C-alpha positions, -999 to +999 in steps of 0.1 A: -534+036+457-534+040+496-535+074+516-505+060+529-488+055+494-502+082+480-488+105+506-450+087+502-454+091+467-460+127+476-430+130+495-407+113+471-419+136+444-417+169+467-378+149+470-370+148+438-382+178+431-364+193+457-333+176+442-339+185+406-340+220+415-311+222+435-292+203+406-301+229+388-294+258+405-259+241+415-256+238+374-271+275+367-240+289+392-217+265+372-223+278+342-226+319+351-187+314+374-179+300+341-171+339+319-157+347+356-136+324+362-122+327+330-120+368+330-100+359+366-074+337+345-074+356+316-059+390+340-035+371+353-022+356+322-021+387+305+006+397+330+022+362+337+026+357+294+045+396+294+071+383+319+054+404+347+045+383+370+051+349+390+035+341+423+006+325+429-032+340+434-065+330+455-097+340+451-129+331+475-164+346+482-187+333+504-170+305+519-163+288+482-131+292+465-132+304+432-096+305+415-064+291+431-035+290+411+002+291+407+021+311+378+055+308+369+084+291+384+091+291+422+127+283+411+140+292+378+174+271+382+155+238+387+121+248+372+100+244+398+068+256+396+049+280+418+015+259+430-009+275+459+013+253+487+046+272+478+055+295+504+062+331+498+078+354+517+050+385+531+069+413+537+048+440+552+012+416+548+031+405+584+021+432+604-015+426+609-004+390+622+018+410+647-013+438+654-032+406+658-009+395+687-005+428+704-049+422+710-044+385+721-018+400+748-046+426+754-074+408+760-053+385+787-047+416+801-012+410+799-011+449+785-034+481+770-032+489+734-037+528+752-003+520+773+027+542+773+054+524+752+078+530+785+054+512+810+067+476+796+104+491+786+115+509+816+147+522+797+132+535+770+139+572+760+128+602+770+114+613+735+092+578+742+076+590+771+042+601+752+040+572+727+014+540+732+009+511+716-022+521+697+003+548+681+026+518+670-003+500+654-016+530+633+019+547+622+014+574+645+044+573+666+068+599+653+095+572+654+118+573+618+118+545+594+148+525+601+146+511+564+152+548+553+186+553+565+208+556+547+231+526+560+203+499+555+215+488+522+248+482+534+237+462+568+205+442+555+229+412+550+238+408+584+218+388+609+210+407+641+190+406+673+158+421+687+170+442+706+203+451+679+173+460+654+156+486+679+190+500+691+195+516+648+161+542+657+156+542+695+179+574+694+168+595+668+145+624+668+106+618+662+097+629+632+066+645+647+051+643+681+030+615+688-005+606+675-005+642+655+005+628+623+008+593+602+036+581+585+038+547+575+067+533+599+087+499+602+103+506+633+070+510+650+062+473+642+097+463+648+091+480+686+057+461+687+073+426+678+098+431+708+069+440+731+056+413+724+087+392+739+089+406+765+055+406+777+050+370+769+080+360+778+082+340+744+101+345+714+078+360+685+082+335+665+071+307+691+042+337+702+028+329+669+030+295+664+013+290+698-014+313+696-021+315+656-006+295+632-017+262+650-049+270+668-058+283+630-044+254+614-017+270+590+011+244+589+028+261+559+028+296+579+062+307+597+088+332+611+113+330+576+146+316+589+176+323+564+196+287+572+163+270+577+157+241+548+123+246+540+103+224+511+083+242+484+105+282+496+100+301+466+137+315+454+128+363+454+136+374+420+140+409+406+136+421+370+169+424+349+181+438+316+180+402+304+153+392+328+146+383+360+176+380+384+179+363+422+172+394+447+196+409+473+201+386+503+181+400+534+187+385+565+156+380+577+159+391+611+161+430+596+126+428+583+112+407+617+079+419+632+073+443+602+077+420+574+094+388+582+068+366+579+058+335+551+032+317+539+005+304+509-022+315+495-036+287+507-027+291+547-037+330+537-075+319+534-074+300+566-061+334+585-086+356+569-117+327+577-099+329+613-098+366+615-127+376+604-146+348+611-144+349+653-120+323+657-088+342+670-102+378+683-134+386+702-154+410+685-147+441+699-108+431+695-117+428+659-136+462+659-101+480+674-082+459+649-104+470+617-109+509+629-089+535+611-076+561+632-057+584+605-053+585+566-074+551+566-054+531+582-060+509+616-037+477+626-020+465+600-047+471+574-055+497+554-095+507+551-114+516+517-141+516+499-144+491+471-158+504+437-190+487+442-192+511+476-186+481+500-162+486+531-124+469+518-094+459+543-065+456+519-025+457+527+008+449+505+043+438+516+074+443+496+107+431+504+136+417+483+125+397+454+088+391+464+056+410+463+021+408+479-013+419+485-041+405+503-078+422+504-107+415+523-144+428+516-167+413+543-199+419+531-194+394+502-168+379+518-145+383+492-103+373+499-081+384+471-045+370+478-020+376+454+016+364+458+046+374+433+081+360+439+091+387+412+096+425+422+073+448+407+037+462+405+022+432+391+002+422+424-013+451+431-021+454+398-041+418+397-057+419+429-070+449+423-089+434+389-093+402+405-117+421+431-131+440+403-141+410+384-154+394+417-176+423+431-190+426+394-174+463+394-177+483+359-152+493+339-128+478+315-099+454+321-066+457+307-075+418+301-104+426+287-095+441+253-093+417+225-073+430+193-094+430+159-079+422+122-068+450+111-061+454+076-020+466+065-038+498+052-057+505+085-022+503+103-003+521+077-029+552+079-026+561+113+014+549+110+035+586+112+053+610+131+034+628+166+047+656+186+038+657+223+032+693+239+060+685+255+081+689+223+090+652+222+083+629+190+073+596+186+072+573+154+044+548+155+047+522+122+031+494+115+048+460+126+030+428+109-009+428+124+002+457+149+014+493+157+050+500+178+060+531+188+093+545+192+104+577+209+087+597+237+092+566+265+100+533+260+120+524+231+094+498+218+059+499+229+033+474+209+001+486+203-033+462+187-062+477+174-098+472+189-109+490+158-094+513+135-082+539+152-085+529+192-054+507+200-040+493+233-010+477+254-013+442+267+015+444+291+005+477+307-032+500+313-022+521+283-049+530+250-045+550+221-072+565+203-064+584+172-082+615+159-094+626+127-109+657+110-140+661+092-117+648+060-110+617+074-070+628+081-056+617+110-046+649+131-032+634+163-038+612+190-047+606+231-022+587+248-042+574+285-026+557+316-043+555+351-048+597+359-028+608+333-037+619+295-012+629+270-017+647+234+003+649+207-004+663+173+006+648+133+031+662+121+044+663+087+072+643+072+092+677+071+091+683+106+100+651+113+132+648+096+141+679+112+136+664+145+157+632+134+182+657+120+183+670+152+185+638+173+214+626+149+233+654+154+231+652+191+237+610+194+269+616+168+282+643+187+276+619+220+276+658+240+253+657+272+224+684+265+224+714+283+212+709+323+207+672+322+232+670+352+222+691+372+183+684+366+197+648+376+209+657+405+183+682+417+156+650+414+176+624+430+178+649+460+144+656+461+131+620+456+157+608+479+139+635+509+105+626+489+095+660+479+098+658+442+090+693+418+068+681+399+067+709+383+100+703+368+084+675+351+066+668+323+034+651+330+040+614+320+071+612+341+055+634+373+029+604+371+052+576+372+071+595+399+041+592+416+031+556+417+070+546+423+082+573+452+079+551+484+098+524+465+122+551+445+128+570+479+137+540+499+168+531+473+180+562+469+181+567+508+192+530+509+223+545+484+230+575+504+249+608+493+256+611+460+300+612+454+304+618+415+281+619+387+299+609+350+287+614+319+283+583+295+270+592+264+241+595+243+216+568+233+198+562+203+172+580+212+187+612+227+186+605+258+217+617+281+234+585+298+249+589+333+274+569+357+264+579+396+281+574+422+270+570+455+282+563+494+271+531+494+267+515+455+262+528+424+237+530+397+234+537+355+209+568+349+195+576+319+171+608+313+158+633+291+150+668+291+120+683+269+125+722+255+113+739+280+142+721+302+115+697+320+123+661+330+101+646+304+120+607+309+140+591+334+150+559+343+174+542+362+193+503+369+218+492+398+255+490+382+269+453+375 
């Protein structure tokens, strides 16, 4: 072989080796990604199969899409499945789009974020003299949130112009001096949308289309118009006693620039790649948008830290029938998008779990827990009555290959065993560990939820029968427990004001109120003043049931007090 041939052969060999190495590398990556993908899918499936989630999810890392899939139905009547191209209402994810539009106008010298609002709105009230555009972007203006107003629920079906929407809050007193504090306010972002229209000479909808959606190739995104026919648009649902129900009607002129957009998971990936990839804003503008001011909030984005210590940008949204969550970790170029057309906390939970998986954070997820095959004797060994520190009794019983609980919370909670002593719920992040003494006798249990641990002692059958007799007598007599009506009235008023007295609640109920306070406070404010409370009876678990008439509606409440008079359980649902 002459030198030329040897050179060519060597080149071919190097190319072949290079291709082989590349192929092996790709194969190894695919093999490595397979368990990761399976774990992501389980994280979503566990909520979807429990009826807690319908929607679409997308995960992309370092330029590669890892998961893009729809779950459940976009339209339950017509059995139309959700997909990556289904259009969902975004709720407050809209705010980052509004913030970007403001920064685009600043780049074009149409305004400055340090300008007082009055510079563009000459007729602004005197109370707004010190409010700047920056204050609006960071929720530090002090303008009260119009969606908390008592008449919000009764007016949400009526269309309004931006001017009419601003008029709802323009003459209200400020809640604090501008810049001195931070309180999330949809009013501020409505006012930003109004400013965009005033300064640009275009509608908010058209400015977005011309300057964001079209340049970034977002063909399935826009400002929601109720009457407009839109292909692949999801119907929004809320949980009901017998399954999902169509959510209350909301005219989309009401959320406006604070929550009026729709999009798909695929389009939102284009948005994040465009925003953080420098295709939309200058580097200086993006730095402003992502720099937190107060309470870890920047411009339409929350700024935090992922479990691995890396910077995290995120925002969620909640609107009638829809809950959404989107996050971005710049160091990994990780995008997680979860869009749900069923109200509830599943979108947040799924997004968090998908982030943990993608970043290889330590910890066991709800979907990671695998049930072991336990014998009837092992299950029967831990079955029995348990008494919590609040005085409530929970009965644990064997049902087939798992355990069920009754009392001290949900009427029925199914528990599956990881081993003979450790059990978990498949529908929520809850674990139960049974405890034993030196003689191997079961003495109690520890129930863990996120940020909450409750302990209960095993009691004998005689004490359990005594508790059951008291309960049966209460149910038979159908008389309210002393103090439940007063406690119910007090808790409604406190939650509506955003100031619950947690010392008057059992630890489990207090944890639930802390978690859901913003949403429940909004509902109570929409319902308005309590006009009447009527006792209806006692349910089989001994909880008192009340019908509460509000200024703008009615609801059915269930409440139970512990032996110390503290609220250990309370729940409500709108009256039919």
